[in-house]
C-alpha positions, -999 to 999 in steps of 0.1 A, spaced: -717 677 149 -686 697 140 -674 703 103 -640 691 95 -617 721 94 -613 717 56 -648 729 49 -642 766 58 -612 767 37 -629 752 9 -659 775 10 -633 803 12 -616 791 -19 -647 785 -38 -660 818 -31 -630 835 -41 -630 816 -74 -667 823 -78 -657 861 -73 -628 862 -95 -609 870 -66 -576 856 -80 -551 873 -53 -573 857 -27 -571 823 -45 -534 826 -52 -529 831 -14 -542 799 -7 -524 776 -30 -489 765 -16 -457 769 -37 -454 732 -44 -495 727 -52 -503 705 -82 -534 707 -103 -543 677 -122 -570 687 -150 -571 649 -164 -554 665 -194 -521 677 -177 -505 690 -145 -500 728 -135 -476 732 -108 -475 763 -85 -498 791 -77 -487 811 -108 -498 786 -132 -527 774 -113 -541 808 -108 -532 821 -146 -554 790 -157 -586 802 -135 -579 839 -145 -573 834 -183 -604 810 -187 -627 836 -167 -617 865 -186 -621 844 -220 -655 831 -207 -669 866 -198 -655 880 -232 -674 854 -253 -708 847 -234 -736 873 -228 -735 863 -192 -716 839 -169 -724 833 -133 -701 811 -110 -717 792 -81 -700 765 -60 -706 742 -28 -687 719 -9 -702 685 -13 -679 665 11 -649 668 31 -628 650 57 -598 666 76 -575 672 47 -596 670 15 -631 686 3 -648 680 -28 -662 712 -44 -690 713 -69 -687 740 -95 -718 753 -114 -711 779 -142 -745 792 -156 -737 804 -193 -759 821 -216 -752 832 -252 -775 840 -281 -808 835 -261 -795 798 -250 -786 789 -214 -768 762 -198 -754 752 -166 -720 732 -166 -711 714 -136 -679 698 -126 -661 691 -94 -625 694 -80 -610 673 -50 -588 700 -31 -562 686 -6 -551 711 23 -519 713 43 -521 716 82 -518 752 76 -551 751 53 -529 760 22 -539 738 -9 -513 712 -20 -533 694 -45 -564 699 -68 -578 671 -91 -604 677 -116 -633 653 -114 -656 656 -147 -690 645 -143 -705 619 -168 -719 634 -198 -712 670 -186 -685 676 -215 -709 663 -242 -736 685 -230 -713 715 -229 -701 708 -263 -738 707 -276 -745 741 -260 -714 756 -276 -726 742 -310 -761 756 -307 -747 790 -300 -723 791 -329 -688 781 -313 -664 753 -324 -637 734 -305 -602 742 -308 -572 723 -293 -568 700 -263 -543 692 -238 -530 704 -206 -544 740 -211 -573 731 -233 -587 760 -255 -620 776 -255 -647 776 -279 -643 801 -308 -667 817 -334 -668 794 -366 -644 807 -394 -624 824 -368 -585 819 -368 -577 831 -333 -594 833 -297 -590 867 -281 -555 869 -299 -542 838 -281 -530 806 -300 -553 778 -299 -548 757 -267 -535 783 -246 -565 792 -224 -588 772 -200 -619 776 -179 -614 792 -145 -617 759 -126 -599 739 -154 -630 721 -170 -646 749 -191 -647 740 -226 -623 710 -228 
């Protein structure tokens, strides 16, 4: 049985995100693509890639180790469901955060829509991990902020609520 054509495109997209290849990611996103994080909608490759880039840079600056992995878990002729697993470590603690994104492709294999799919309990487990390693939550909204050290006023110099995880679901 042959795989739907979206499987190869979805794998390329996921592999590029895992490798922090943001120019490669940008080349796959259509100008009118929308990304619904569940807390807001980003439109266009600039805004979408910037959210992935900002969040990945921030995660790598705050955690001792960050490793991204993904797999295409289902697909049809136009849509793929990608599962992202982010292995995080800080202060001797380890955590794997898992989320999914449903990605819709046009006939030319450009991405026209991305929808965040949060898995039950994942946010709570991530919050507990961040609390164990001494991070607190800041902000919420379409560009939810990442954790910051207790007592800190800023997060990498950015105002609260301005950065997100590379795949839109990091620290909500």
